[in-house]
PyMOL Python script that loads the backbone (N, CA, C, O; Angstrom):
from pymol import cmd

cmd.read_pdbstr("""\
ATOM      1  N   MET A   1       0.484  -1.034  -0.353  1.00  0.00           N
ATOM      2  CA  MET A   1      -0.414   0.001  -0.169  1.00  0.00           C
ATOM      3  C   MET A   1       0.803   1.239  -0.255  1.00  0.00           C
ATOM      4  O   MET A   1       1.949   1.009   0.130  1.00  0.00           O
ATOM      5  N   GLY A   2       0.402   2.525  -0.792  1.00  0.00           N
ATOM      6  CA  GLY A   2       1.229   3.539  -0.347  1.00  0.00           C
ATOM      7  C   GLY A   2       1.787   4.673   0.087  1.00  0.00           C
ATOM      8  O   GLY A   2       2.994   4.457  -0.031  1.00  0.00           O
ATOM      9  N   LYS A   3       1.667   5.592   0.454  1.00  0.00           N
ATOM     10  CA  LYS A   3       1.848   6.252   1.131  1.00  0.00           C
ATOM     11  C   LYS A   3       0.159   7.500   1.388  1.00  0.00           C
ATOM     12  O   LYS A   3      -0.477   7.817   2.393  1.00  0.00           O
ATOM     13  N   PHE A   4       0.047   7.785   0.201  1.00  0.00           N
ATOM     14  CA  PHE A   4      -1.063   8.319  -0.333  1.00  0.00           C
ATOM     15  C   PHE A   4      -2.560   7.605  -0.192  1.00  0.00           C
ATOM     16  O   PHE A   4      -2.540   6.381  -0.320  1.00  0.00           O
ATOM     17  N   ARG A   5      -3.533   8.065  -0.007  1.00  0.00           N
ATOM     18  CA  ARG A   5      -4.941   7.338  -0.269  1.00  0.00           C
ATOM     19  C   ARG A   5      -5.596   7.659  -1.730  1.00  0.00           C
ATOM     20  O   ARG A   5      -5.686   8.801  -2.181  1.00  0.00           O
ATOM     21  N   VAL A   6      -5.923   6.788  -2.227  1.00  0.00           N
ATOM     22  CA  VAL A   6      -6.258   7.942  -3.284  1.00  0.00           C
ATOM     23  C   VAL A   6      -7.815   7.443  -3.701  1.00  0.00           C
ATOM     24  O   VAL A   6      -7.970   6.290  -4.103  1.00  0.00           O
ATOM     25  N   LEU A   7      -9.110   8.487  -3.571  1.00  0.00           N
ATOM     26  CA  LEU A   7     -10.338   8.498  -3.809  1.00  0.00           C
ATOM     27  C   LEU A   7     -10.411   8.083  -5.292  1.00  0.00           C
ATOM     28  O   LEU A   7      -9.544   8.453  -6.084  1.00  0.00           O
ATOM     29  N   VAL A   8     -11.374   7.371  -5.632  1.00  0.00           N
ATOM     30  CA  VAL A   8     -12.078   7.833  -7.271  1.00  0.00           C
ATOM     31  C   VAL A   8     -13.486   8.275  -6.980  1.00  0.00           C
ATOM     32  O   VAL A   8     -14.227   7.479  -6.404  1.00  0.00           O
ATOM     33  N   SER A   9     -13.979   9.605  -7.361  1.00  0.00           N
ATOM     34  CA  SER A   9     -15.186   9.992  -7.392  1.00  0.00           C
ATOM     35  C   SER A   9     -16.282   9.003  -8.081  1.00  0.00           C
ATOM     36  O   SER A   9     -15.882   8.243  -8.963  1.00  0.00           O
ATOM     37  N   LYS A  10     -17.641   8.993  -7.707  1.00  0.00           N
ATOM     38  CA  LYS A  10     -18.594   7.939  -8.223  1.00  0.00           C
ATOM     39  C   LYS A  10     -18.603   8.389 -10.343  1.00  0.00           C
ATOM     40  O   LYS A  10     -18.573   7.634 -11.314  1.00  0.00           O
ATOM     41  N   LYS A  11     -18.642   9.485 -10.268  1.00  0.00           N
ATOM     42  CA  LYS A  11     -18.355  10.473 -12.216  1.00  0.00           C
ATOM     43  C   LYS A  11     -17.153   9.218 -12.629  1.00  0.00           C
ATOM     44  O   LYS A  11     -17.268   8.396 -13.537  1.00  0.00           O
ATOM     45  N   VAL A  12     -16.190   9.338 -11.830  1.00  0.00           N
ATOM     46  CA  VAL A  12     -14.374   8.859 -12.817  1.00  0.00           C
ATOM     47  C   VAL A  12     -15.266   7.211 -12.747  1.00  0.00           C
ATOM     48  O   VAL A  12     -15.363   6.623 -13.824  1.00  0.00           O
ATOM     49  N   SER A  13     -15.725   6.706 -11.806  1.00  0.00           N
ATOM     50  CA  SER A  13     -15.623   4.836 -11.654  1.00  0.00           C
ATOM     51  C   SER A  13     -16.744   4.900 -12.800  1.00  0.00           C
ATOM     52  O   SER A  13     -16.718   3.899 -13.516  1.00  0.00           O
ATOM     53  N   LYS A  14     -17.571   5.699 -13.087  1.00  0.00           N
ATOM     54  CA  LYS A  14     -18.319   4.924 -14.294  1.00  0.00           C
ATOM     55  C   LYS A  14     -17.776   5.648 -15.531  1.00  0.00           C
ATOM     56  O   LYS A  14     -18.280   5.185 -16.554  1.00  0.00           O
ATOM     57  N   ALA A  15     -16.829   6.724 -15.773  1.00  0.00           N
ATOM     58  CA  ALA A  15     -16.437   7.084 -16.851  1.00  0.00           C
ATOM     59  C   ALA A  15     -15.600   6.353 -17.421  1.00  0.00           C
ATOM     60  O   ALA A  15     -15.625   6.388 -18.651  1.00  0.00           O
ATOM     61  N   LEU A  16     -14.448   5.333 -16.665  1.00  0.00           N
ATOM     62  CA  LEU A  16     -13.455   4.902 -16.578  1.00  0.00           C
ATOM     63  C   LEU A  16     -13.526   3.442 -17.593  1.00  0.00           C
ATOM     64  O   LEU A  16     -12.663   3.102 -18.402  1.00  0.00           O
ATOM     65  N   PRO A  17     -14.647   2.814 -17.321  1.00  0.00           N
ATOM     66  CA  PRO A  17     -14.824   1.560 -18.290  1.00  0.00           C
ATOM     67  C   PRO A  17     -15.230   1.908 -19.883  1.00  0.00           C
ATOM     68  O   PRO A  17     -14.958   1.165 -20.826  1.00  0.00           O
ATOM     69  N   LYS A  18     -16.058   3.410 -20.006  1.00  0.00           N
ATOM     70  CA  LYS A  18     -16.337   3.460 -21.453  1.00  0.00           C
ATOM     71  C   LYS A  18     -15.020   4.074 -22.017  1.00  0.00           C
ATOM     72  O   LYS A  18     -15.159   4.633 -23.105  1.00  0.00           O
ATOM     73  N   LEU A  19     -13.676   4.076 -21.442  1.00  0.00           N
ATOM     74  CA  LEU A  19     -12.438   5.015 -22.075  1.00  0.00           C
ATOM     75  C   LEU A  19     -11.773   3.863 -22.768  1.00  0.00           C
ATOM     76  O   LEU A  19     -11.639   2.855 -22.075  1.00  0.00           O
ATOM     77  N   PRO A  20     -11.193   3.802 -24.388  1.00  0.00           N
ATOM     78  CA  PRO A  20     -10.327   3.024 -24.597  1.00  0.00           C
ATOM     79  C   PRO A  20      -9.284   2.338 -23.501  1.00  0.00           C
ATOM     80  O   PRO A  20      -8.789   2.866 -22.504  1.00  0.00           O
ATOM     81  N   SER A  21      -9.131   1.143 -23.952  1.00  0.00           N
ATOM     82  CA  SER A  21      -8.421   0.010 -23.249  1.00  0.00           C
ATOM     83  C   SER A  21      -7.053   0.913 -22.409  1.00  0.00           C
ATOM     84  O   SER A  21      -7.083   1.338 -21.254  1.00  0.00           O
ATOM     85  N   ASP A  22      -5.990   1.017 -23.331  1.00  0.00           N
ATOM     86  CA  ASP A  22      -4.853   1.750 -23.028  1.00  0.00           C
ATOM     87  C   ASP A  22      -5.106   2.738 -21.970  1.00  0.00           C
ATOM     88  O   ASP A  22      -4.644   2.697 -20.830  1.00  0.00           O
ATOM     89  N   VAL A  23      -6.149   3.932 -22.628  1.00  0.00           N
ATOM     90  CA  VAL A  23      -6.178   4.887 -21.477  1.00  0.00           C
ATOM     91  C   VAL A  23      -6.611   4.391 -20.052  1.00  0.00           C
ATOM     92  O   VAL A  23      -6.207   4.955 -19.034  1.00  0.00           O
ATOM     93  N   GLN A  24      -7.371   3.413 -20.031  1.00  0.00           N
ATOM     94  CA  GLN A  24      -7.338   2.935 -18.603  1.00  0.00           C
ATOM     95  C   GLN A  24      -6.330   2.248 -18.091  1.00  0.00           C
ATOM     96  O   GLN A  24      -6.294   2.008 -16.884  1.00  0.00           O
ATOM     97  N   ASP A  25      -5.489   1.889 -18.835  1.00  0.00           N
ATOM     98  CA  ASP A  25      -4.071   1.319 -17.834  1.00  0.00           C
ATOM     99  C   ASP A  25      -3.479   2.387 -17.949  1.00  0.00           C
ATOM    100  O   ASP A  25      -2.371   2.120 -17.484  1.00  0.00           O
ATOM    101  N   ARG A  26      -3.468   3.087 -18.156  1.00  0.00           N
ATOM    102  CA  ARG A  26      -2.680   4.589 -18.048  1.00  0.00           C
ATOM    103  C   ARG A  26      -3.143   4.947 -16.697  1.00  0.00           C
ATOM    104  O   ARG A  26      -2.515   4.779 -15.652  1.00  0.00           O
ATOM    105  N   PHE A  27      -4.003   5.324 -16.801  1.00  0.00           N
ATOM    106  CA  PHE A  27      -5.049   5.634 -15.222  1.00  0.00           C
ATOM    107  C   PHE A  27      -4.491   4.689 -14.492  1.00  0.00           C
ATOM    108  O   PHE A  27      -3.538   5.010 -13.782  1.00  0.00           O
ATOM    109  N   ASP A  28      -4.992   3.221 -14.506  1.00  0.00           N
ATOM    110  CA  ASP A  28      -4.400   2.219 -13.648  1.00  0.00           C
ATOM    111  C   ASP A  28      -2.742   2.799 -13.245  1.00  0.00           C
ATOM    112  O   ASP A  28      -2.907   3.106 -12.064  1.00  0.00           O
ATOM    113  N   ARG A  29      -1.790   3.001 -13.452  1.00  0.00           N
ATOM    114  CA  ARG A  29      -0.592   3.497 -13.495  1.00  0.00           C
ATOM    115  C   ARG A  29      -0.312   4.779 -12.939  1.00  0.00           C
ATOM    116  O   ARG A  29       0.734   4.854 -12.294  1.00  0.00           O
ATOM    117  N   LEU A  30      -1.204   6.091 -13.072  1.00  0.00           N
ATOM    118  CA  LEU A  30      -1.421   7.458 -12.308  1.00  0.00           C
ATOM    119  C   LEU A  30      -2.188   6.803 -11.080  1.00  0.00           C
ATOM    120  O   LEU A  30      -2.119   7.495 -10.064  1.00  0.00           O
ATOM    121  N   TYR A  31      -2.840   5.726 -10.962  1.00  0.00           N
ATOM    122  CA  TYR A  31      -3.376   5.808  -9.546  1.00  0.00           C
ATOM    123  C   TYR A  31      -2.382   5.278  -8.519  1.00  0.00           C
ATOM    124  O   TYR A  31      -2.237   5.728  -7.383  1.00  0.00           O
ATOM    125  N   ARG A  32      -1.522   3.966  -9.231  1.00  0.00           N
ATOM    126  CA  ARG A  32      -0.362   3.655  -8.442  1.00  0.00           C
ATOM    127  C   ARG A  32       0.753   4.823  -8.138  1.00  0.00           C
ATOM    128  O   ARG A  32       1.284   5.107  -7.064  1.00  0.00           O
ATOM    129  N   ASP A  33       0.902   5.302  -9.209  1.00  0.00           N
ATOM    130  CA  ASP A  33       1.793   7.038  -8.873  1.00  0.00           C
ATOM    131  C   ASP A  33       1.204   8.183  -7.768  1.00  0.00           C
ATOM    132  O   ASP A  33       1.831   9.082  -7.208  1.00  0.00           O
ATOM    133  N   LEU A  34      -0.121   7.851  -7.667  1.00  0.00           N
ATOM    134  CA  LEU A  34      -0.590   9.013  -7.082  1.00  0.00           C
ATOM    135  C   LEU A  34      -0.317   8.508  -5.736  1.00  0.00           C
ATOM    136  O   LEU A  34       0.128   9.176  -4.803  1.00  0.00           O
ATOM    137  N   GLU A  35      -0.625   7.259  -5.722  1.00  0.00           N
ATOM    138  CA  GLU A  35      -0.611   6.582  -4.053  1.00  0.00           C
ATOM    139  C   GLU A  35       0.687   6.382  -3.385  1.00  0.00           C
ATOM    140  O   GLU A  35       0.828   6.295  -2.165  1.00  0.00           O
ATOM    141  N   GLU A  36       1.951   6.292  -4.569  1.00  0.00           N
ATOM    142  CA  GLU A  36       3.265   6.414  -3.955  1.00  0.00           C
ATOM    143  C   GLU A  36       3.857   7.690  -3.715  1.00  0.00           C
ATOM    144  O   GLU A  36       4.223   8.121  -2.622  1.00  0.00           O
ATOM    145  N   GLN A  37       3.942   8.448  -5.189  1.00  0.00           N
ATOM    146  CA  GLN A  37       4.299   9.854  -5.183  1.00  0.00           C
ATOM    147  C   GLN A  37       3.843  11.080  -4.532  1.00  0.00           C
ATOM    148  O   GLN A  37       4.493  12.047  -4.134  1.00  0.00           O
ATOM    149  N   GLY A  38       2.284  10.779  -4.502  1.00  0.00           N
ATOM    150  CA  GLY A  38       1.377  11.684  -4.016  1.00  0.00           C
ATOM    151  C   GLY A  38       0.767  12.549  -5.201  1.00  0.00           C
ATOM    152  O   GLY A  38       0.401  12.010  -6.245  1.00  0.00           O
ATOM    153  N   PRO A  39       0.669  14.052  -4.964  1.00  0.00           N
ATOM    154  CA  PRO A  39      -0.093  14.912  -5.791  1.00  0.00           C
ATOM    155  C   PRO A  39       0.683  15.067  -7.369  1.00  0.00           C
ATOM    156  O   PRO A  39       0.023  15.489  -8.318  1.00  0.00           O
ATOM    157  N   MET A  40       2.080  14.696  -7.523  1.00  0.00           N
ATOM    158  CA  MET A  40       2.827  15.367  -8.265  1.00  0.00           C
ATOM    159  C   MET A  40       3.777  14.644  -8.496  1.00  0.00           C
ATOM    160  O   MET A  40       4.944  14.914  -8.214  1.00  0.00           O
ATOM    161  N   PRO A  41       3.203  13.193  -9.281  1.00  0.00           N
ATOM    162  CA  PRO A  41       4.226  11.896  -9.528  1.00  0.00           C
ATOM    163  C   PRO A  41       4.883  12.567 -11.220  1.00  0.00           C
ATOM    164  O   PRO A  41       4.529  13.193 -12.219  1.00  0.00           O
ATOM    165  N   ALA A  42       5.997  11.912 -10.620  1.00  0.00           N
ATOM    166  CA  ALA A  42       6.711  11.806 -11.882  1.00  0.00           C
ATOM    167  C   ALA A  42       6.787  11.611 -13.477  1.00  0.00           C
ATOM    168  O   ALA A  42       6.487  10.432 -13.661  1.00  0.00           O
ATOM    169  N   GLY A  43       6.971  12.040 -14.344  1.00  0.00           N
ATOM    170  CA  GLY A  43       7.205  11.358 -15.677  1.00  0.00           C
ATOM    171  C   GLY A  43       5.295  11.593 -16.414  1.00  0.00           C
ATOM    172  O   GLY A  43       4.895  11.030 -17.433  1.00  0.00           O
ATOM    173  N   TRP A  44       4.664  12.312 -15.752  1.00  0.00           N
ATOM    174  CA  TRP A  44       3.353  12.006 -16.463  1.00  0.00           C
ATOM    175  C   TRP A  44       3.631  13.778 -17.229  1.00  0.00           C
ATOM    176  O   TRP A  44       4.197  14.766 -16.763  1.00  0.00           O
ATOM    177  N   PRO A  45       2.885  13.521 -18.651  1.00  0.00           N
ATOM    178  CA  PRO A  45       3.033  14.428 -20.064  1.00  0.00           C
ATOM    179  C   PRO A  45       2.017  15.497 -19.528  1.00  0.00           C
ATOM    180  O   PRO A  45       0.876  15.155 -19.220  1.00  0.00           O
ATOM    181  N   ASN A  46       2.495  16.954 -19.406  1.00  0.00           N
ATOM    182  CA  ASN A  46       1.644  17.983 -19.430  1.00  0.00           C
ATOM    183  C   ASN A  46       0.847  18.322 -17.146  1.00  0.00           C
ATOM    184  O   ASN A  46      -0.040  18.911 -16.528  1.00  0.00           O
ATOM    185  N   LEU A  47       2.085  17.380 -16.925  1.00  0.00           N
ATOM    186  CA  LEU A  47       1.171  17.406 -15.276  1.00  0.00           C
ATOM    187  C   LEU A  47       1.035  19.075 -14.999  1.00  0.00           C
ATOM    188  O   LEU A  47       1.428  19.910 -15.813  1.00  0.00           O
ATOM    189  N   SER A  48       0.542  19.332 -13.981  1.00  0.00           N
ATOM    190  CA  SER A  48       0.210  20.578 -14.057  1.00  0.00           C
ATOM    191  C   SER A  48      -0.869  20.981 -12.594  1.00  0.00           C
ATOM    192  O   SER A  48      -1.918  20.479 -12.189  1.00  0.00           O
ATOM    193  N   LYS A  49      -0.069  22.039 -12.133  1.00  0.00           N
ATOM    194  CA  LYS A  49      -1.530  22.420 -10.886  1.00  0.00           C
ATOM    195  C   LYS A  49      -2.336  23.588 -11.455  1.00  0.00           C
ATOM    196  O   LYS A  49      -1.828  24.631 -11.866  1.00  0.00           O
ATOM    197  N   LEU A  50      -4.104  23.212 -11.433  1.00  0.00           N
ATOM    198  CA  LEU A  50      -5.089  24.080 -11.821  1.00  0.00           C
ATOM    199  C   LEU A  50      -5.233  25.178 -10.918  1.00  0.00           C
ATOM    200  O   LEU A  50      -5.379  26.317 -11.361  1.00  0.00           O
ATOM    201  N   GLY A  51      -5.206  24.962  -9.799  1.00  0.00           N
ATOM    202  CA  GLY A  51      -5.276  25.724  -8.774  1.00  0.00           C
ATOM    203  C   GLY A  51      -5.051  25.271  -7.263  1.00  0.00           C
ATOM    204  O   GLY A  51      -4.493  24.174  -7.227  1.00  0.00           O
ATOM    205  N   LYS A  52      -5.220  25.598  -6.490  1.00  0.00           N
ATOM    206  CA  LYS A  52      -4.712  25.684  -5.356  1.00  0.00           C
ATOM    207  C   LYS A  52      -4.417  24.298  -4.786  1.00  0.00           C
ATOM    208  O   LYS A  52      -3.539  23.857  -4.045  1.00  0.00           O
ATOM    209  N   ASN A  53      -5.396  23.816  -5.359  1.00  0.00           N
ATOM    210  CA  ASN A  53      -5.249  22.121  -4.555  1.00  0.00           C
ATOM    211  C   ASN A  53      -5.855  21.599  -5.556  1.00  0.00           C
ATOM    212  O   ASN A  53      -6.639  20.677  -5.329  1.00  0.00           O
ATOM    213  N   GLU A  54      -5.613  22.125  -7.112  1.00  0.00           N
ATOM    214  CA  GLU A  54      -6.160  21.019  -8.129  1.00  0.00           C
ATOM    215  C   GLU A  54      -4.924  20.697  -8.982  1.00  0.00           C
ATOM    216  O   GLU A  54      -4.040  21.544  -9.114  1.00  0.00           O
ATOM    217  N   TYR A  55      -4.865  19.804  -9.411  1.00  0.00           N
ATOM    218  CA  TYR A  55      -3.673  18.979 -10.556  1.00  0.00           C
ATOM    219  C   TYR A  55      -4.394  18.412 -11.451  1.00  0.00           C
ATOM    220  O   TYR A  55      -5.518  17.991 -11.178  1.00  0.00           O
ATOM    221  N   HIS A  56      -3.672  18.277 -13.083  1.00  0.00           N
ATOM    222  CA  HIS A  56      -4.353  17.682 -13.842  1.00  0.00           C
ATOM    223  C   HIS A  56      -3.154  17.127 -14.498  1.00  0.00           C
ATOM    224  O   HIS A  56      -2.101  17.615 -14.089  1.00  0.00           O
ATOM    225  N   CYS A  57      -3.052  16.183 -15.460  1.00  0.00           N
ATOM    226  CA  CYS A  57      -2.100  15.287 -16.529  1.00  0.00           C
ATOM    227  C   CYS A  57      -2.876  14.564 -17.213  1.00  0.00           C
ATOM    228  O   CYS A  57      -3.886  14.010 -16.778  1.00  0.00           O
ATOM    229  N   HIS A  58      -2.416  14.514 -18.444  1.00  0.00           N
ATOM    230  CA  HIS A  58      -2.680  13.896 -20.089  1.00  0.00           C
ATOM    231  C   HIS A  58      -2.081  12.524 -19.628  1.00  0.00           C
ATOM    232  O   HIS A  58      -0.932  12.404 -19.203  1.00  0.00           O
ATOM    233  N   LEU A  59      -3.228  11.225 -19.794  1.00  0.00           N
ATOM    234  CA  LEU A  59      -3.143   9.999 -19.879  1.00  0.00           C
ATOM    235  C   LEU A  59      -2.772   9.663 -21.229  1.00  0.00           C
ATOM    236  O   LEU A  59      -2.285   8.575 -21.536  1.00  0.00           O
ATOM    237  N   LYS A  60      -3.042  10.748 -22.157  1.00  0.00           N
ATOM    238  CA  LYS A  60      -2.929  10.213 -23.609  1.00  0.00           C
ATOM    239  C   LYS A  60      -3.408  12.045 -24.019  1.00  0.00           C
ATOM    240  O   LYS A  60      -4.070  12.883 -23.406  1.00  0.00           O
ATOM    241  N   TYR A  61      -2.592  12.058 -25.504  1.00  0.00           N
ATOM    242  CA  TYR A  61      -3.116  13.556 -26.094  1.00  0.00           C
ATOM    243  C   TYR A  61      -4.364  13.913 -25.827  1.00  0.00           C
ATOM    244  O   TYR A  61      -4.610  14.967 -25.241  1.00  0.00           O
ATOM    245  N   HIS A  62      -5.365  13.011 -26.259  1.00  0.00           N
ATOM    246  CA  HIS A  62      -6.933  13.724 -25.720  1.00  0.00           C
ATOM    247  C   HIS A  62      -7.881  13.223 -24.902  1.00  0.00           C
ATOM    248  O   HIS A  62      -9.112  13.240 -24.929  1.00  0.00           O
ATOM    249  N   TRP A  63      -6.582  12.500 -23.723  1.00  0.00           N
ATOM    250  CA  TRP A  63      -7.266  11.997 -22.530  1.00  0.00           C
ATOM    251  C   TRP A  63      -6.335  12.831 -20.762  1.00  0.00           C
ATOM    252  O   TRP A  63      -5.150  12.961 -20.455  1.00  0.00           O
ATOM    253  N   VAL A  64      -7.269  13.089 -20.251  1.00  0.00           N
ATOM    254  CA  VAL A  64      -6.679  13.750 -19.113  1.00  0.00           C
ATOM    255  C   VAL A  64      -7.235  13.404 -17.674  1.00  0.00           C
ATOM    256  O   VAL A  64      -8.465  13.358 -17.673  1.00  0.00           O
ATOM    257  N   ALA A  65      -6.701  13.172 -16.558  1.00  0.00           N
ATOM    258  CA  ALA A  65      -7.062  12.675 -15.525  1.00  0.00           C
ATOM    259  C   ALA A  65      -6.943  14.305 -14.528  1.00  0.00           C
ATOM    260  O   ALA A  65      -6.002  14.990 -14.931  1.00  0.00           O
ATOM    261  N   CYS A  66      -7.667  14.890 -13.465  1.00  0.00           N
ATOM    262  CA  CYS A  66      -8.053  15.936 -12.758  1.00  0.00           C
ATOM    263  C   CYS A  66      -8.052  15.576 -11.365  1.00  0.00           C
ATOM    264  O   CYS A  66      -8.807  14.656 -11.051  1.00  0.00           O
ATOM    265  N   TRP A  67      -7.384  16.093 -10.503  1.00  0.00           N
ATOM    266  CA  TRP A  67      -7.810  15.322  -8.981  1.00  0.00           C
ATOM    267  C   TRP A  67      -7.362  16.658  -7.939  1.00  0.00           C
ATOM    268  O   TRP A  67      -6.776  17.671  -8.321  1.00  0.00           O
ATOM    269  N   ARG A  68      -7.750  16.397  -6.707  1.00  0.00           N
ATOM    270  CA  ARG A  68      -7.982  17.452  -5.556  1.00  0.00           C
ATOM    271  C   ARG A  68      -6.772  16.618  -4.483  1.00  0.00           C
ATOM    272  O   ARG A  68      -6.721  15.464  -4.056  1.00  0.00           O
ATOM    273  N   TYR A  69      -5.781  17.953  -4.292  1.00  0.00           N
ATOM    274  CA  TYR A  69      -5.078  17.380  -2.761  1.00  0.00           C
ATOM    275  C   TYR A  69      -5.008  18.569  -1.808  1.00  0.00           C
ATOM    276  O   TYR A  69      -5.043  19.699  -2.297  1.00  0.00           O
ATOM    277  N   GLU A  70      -4.904  18.396  -0.386  1.00  0.00           N
ATOM    278  CA  GLU A  70      -5.491  19.349   0.380  1.00  0.00           C
ATOM    279  C   GLU A  70      -4.314  18.866   1.115  1.00  0.00           C
ATOM    280  O   GLU A  70      -4.160  17.768   1.650  1.00  0.00           O
ATOM    281  N   ASN A  71      -3.248  20.187   1.034  1.00  0.00           N
ATOM    282  CA  ASN A  71      -1.953  20.269   1.671  1.00  0.00           C
ATOM    283  C   ASN A  71      -1.885  19.803   3.057  1.00  0.00           C
ATOM    284  O   ASN A  71      -2.559  20.380   3.911  1.00  0.00           O
ATOM    285  N   GLY A  72      -1.221  18.926   3.325  1.00  0.00           N
ATOM    286  CA  GLY A  72      -1.169  18.180   4.886  1.00  0.00           C
ATOM    287  C   GLY A  72      -1.794  16.960   5.185  1.00  0.00           C
ATOM    288  O   GLY A  72      -1.713  16.201   6.151  1.00  0.00           O
ATOM    289  N   THR A  73      -2.708  16.933   3.698  1.00  0.00           N
ATOM    290  CA  THR A  73      -3.316  15.498   4.391  1.00  0.00           C
ATOM    291  C   THR A  73      -2.398  14.265   3.307  1.00  0.00           C
ATOM    292  O   THR A  73      -1.339  14.403   2.695  1.00  0.00           O
ATOM    293  N   LEU A  74      -3.255  13.183   3.405  1.00  0.00           N
ATOM    294  CA  LEU A  74      -2.540  12.002   2.410  1.00  0.00           C
ATOM    295  C   LEU A  74      -3.830  11.598   1.825  1.00  0.00           C
ATOM    296  O   LEU A  74      -4.203  10.427   1.750  1.00  0.00           O
ATOM    297  N   LEU A  75      -4.508  12.643   1.406  1.00  0.00           N
ATOM    298  CA  LEU A  75      -6.406  11.430   0.595  1.00  0.00           C
ATOM    299  C   LEU A  75      -5.670  12.912  -0.420  1.00  0.00           C
ATOM    300  O   LEU A  75      -5.141  13.995  -0.171  1.00  0.00           O
ATOM    301  N   ILE A  76      -6.073  12.068  -1.684  1.00  0.00           N
ATOM    302  CA  ILE A  76      -5.858  12.572  -2.913  1.00  0.00           C
ATOM    303  C   ILE A  76      -7.461  12.148  -3.138  1.00  0.00           C
ATOM    304  O   ILE A  76      -8.013  11.158  -2.658  1.00  0.00           O
ATOM    305  N   GLU A  77      -8.053  13.162  -3.994  1.00  0.00           N
ATOM    306  CA  GLU A  77      -9.356  12.947  -5.162  1.00  0.00           C
ATOM    307  C   GLU A  77      -9.526  13.201  -6.386  1.00  0.00           C
ATOM    308  O   GLU A  77      -9.521  14.360  -6.801  1.00  0.00           O
ATOM    309  N   VAL A  78      -9.701  12.173  -7.150  1.00  0.00           N
ATOM    310  CA  VAL A  78      -9.463  11.652  -8.306  1.00  0.00           C
ATOM    311  C   VAL A  78     -11.054  12.353  -8.527  1.00  0.00           C
ATOM    312  O   VAL A  78     -11.941  11.825  -7.855  1.00  0.00           O
ATOM    313  N   TYR A  79     -11.388  13.313  -9.279  1.00  0.00           N
ATOM    314  CA  TYR A  79     -12.900  14.372  -9.580  1.00  0.00           C
ATOM    315  C   TYR A  79     -13.079  13.641 -11.088  1.00  0.00           C
ATOM    316  O   TYR A  79     -14.006  12.858 -11.294  1.00  0.00           O
ATOM    317  N   TYR A  80     -12.259  13.926 -11.936  1.00  0.00           N
ATOM    318  CA  TYR A  80     -12.571  13.947 -13.836  1.00  0.00           C
ATOM    319  C   TYR A  80     -11.291  12.713 -14.415  1.00  0.00           C
ATOM    320  O   TYR A  80     -10.219  12.405 -13.893  1.00  0.00           O
ATOM    321  N   VAL A  81     -11.771  12.353 -15.337  1.00  0.00           N
ATOM    322  CA  VAL A  81     -11.525  11.474 -16.455  1.00  0.00           C
ATOM    323  C   VAL A  81     -11.751  11.101 -17.349  1.00  0.00           C
ATOM    324  O   VAL A  81     -12.355  10.030 -17.417  1.00  0.00           O
ATOM    325  N   GLY A  82     -11.378  11.798 -18.486  1.00  0.00           N
ATOM    326  CA  GLY A  82     -11.802  11.652 -19.623  1.00  0.00           C
ATOM    327  C   GLY A  82     -11.117  12.887 -21.002  1.00  0.00           C
ATOM    328  O   GLY A  82      -9.959  13.283 -20.864  1.00  0.00           O
ATOM    329  N   SER A  83     -11.839  13.305 -22.060  1.00  0.00           N
ATOM    330  CA  SER A  83     -11.387  13.953 -23.034  1.00  0.00           C
ATOM    331  C   SER A  83     -10.616  15.450 -22.277  1.00  0.00           C
ATOM    332  O   SER A  83     -10.916  15.999 -21.217  1.00  0.00           O
ATOM    333  N   ARG A  84      -9.716  15.754 -23.119  1.00  0.00           N
ATOM    334  CA  ARG A  84      -9.301  16.943 -22.761  1.00  0.00           C
ATOM    335  C   ARG A  84     -10.214  17.968 -22.921  1.00  0.00           C
ATOM    336  O   ARG A  84     -10.243  18.860 -22.073  1.00  0.00           O
ATOM    337  N   GLU A  85     -11.233  17.995 -24.205  1.00  0.00           N
ATOM    338  CA  GLU A  85     -11.995  18.991 -24.788  1.00  0.00           C
ATOM    339  C   GLU A  85     -13.119  19.262 -23.245  1.00  0.00           C
ATOM    340  O   GLU A  85     -13.267  20.362 -22.712  1.00  0.00           O
ATOM    341  N   ALA A  86     -13.729  18.075 -22.819  1.00  0.00           N
ATOM    342  CA  ALA A  86     -14.748  18.247 -21.757  1.00  0.00           C
ATOM    343  C   ALA A  86     -14.184  18.184 -20.264  1.00  0.00           C
ATOM    344  O   ALA A  86     -14.928  18.152 -19.284  1.00  0.00           O
ATOM    345  N   ALA A  87     -12.723  18.170 -20.192  1.00  0.00           N
ATOM    346  CA  ALA A  87     -11.930  18.506 -18.876  1.00  0.00           C
ATOM    347  C   ALA A  87     -12.720  20.170 -18.156  1.00  0.00           C
ATOM    348  O   ALA A  87     -13.014  21.183 -18.790  1.00  0.00           O
ATOM    349  N   PRO A  88     -12.841  19.955 -16.973  1.00  0.00           N
ATOM    350  CA  PRO A  88     -13.640  21.273 -15.846  1.00  0.00           C
ATOM    351  C   PRO A  88     -12.820  21.970 -15.166  1.00  0.00           C
ATOM    352  O   PRO A  88     -12.821  22.307 -13.982  1.00  0.00           O
ATOM    353  N   TYR A  89     -11.611  22.293 -16.621  1.00  0.00           N
ATOM    354  CA  TYR A  89     -11.082  23.311 -16.414  1.00  0.00           C
ATOM    355  C   TYR A  89     -11.048  24.390 -17.461  1.00  0.00           C
ATOM    356  O   TYR A  89     -10.485  25.459 -17.227  1.00  0.00           O
TER     357      TYR A  89
END
""", "prot")
cmd.dss("prot")
cmd.show_as("cartoon", "prot")
cmd.util.cbc("prot")
cmd.orient("prot")
């Protein structure tokens, strides 16, 4: 088990099975990296802060994941995974 606890929203849980399998695989890797490395895991394309407590990265060119992390906690919440065109930023 990693250092951080990663929660996946219901919206993300419903969206994941509809994504291409290679994007699902990349999300699985991101999930593990978030558990081990925290909100800024190394090696992810276009990884950046969106705001005070929000982050995002590209899973592939057209696919992104977004998450929240409150400093001082060990909890990360993934609140979006899907196309970058529909991303909430």
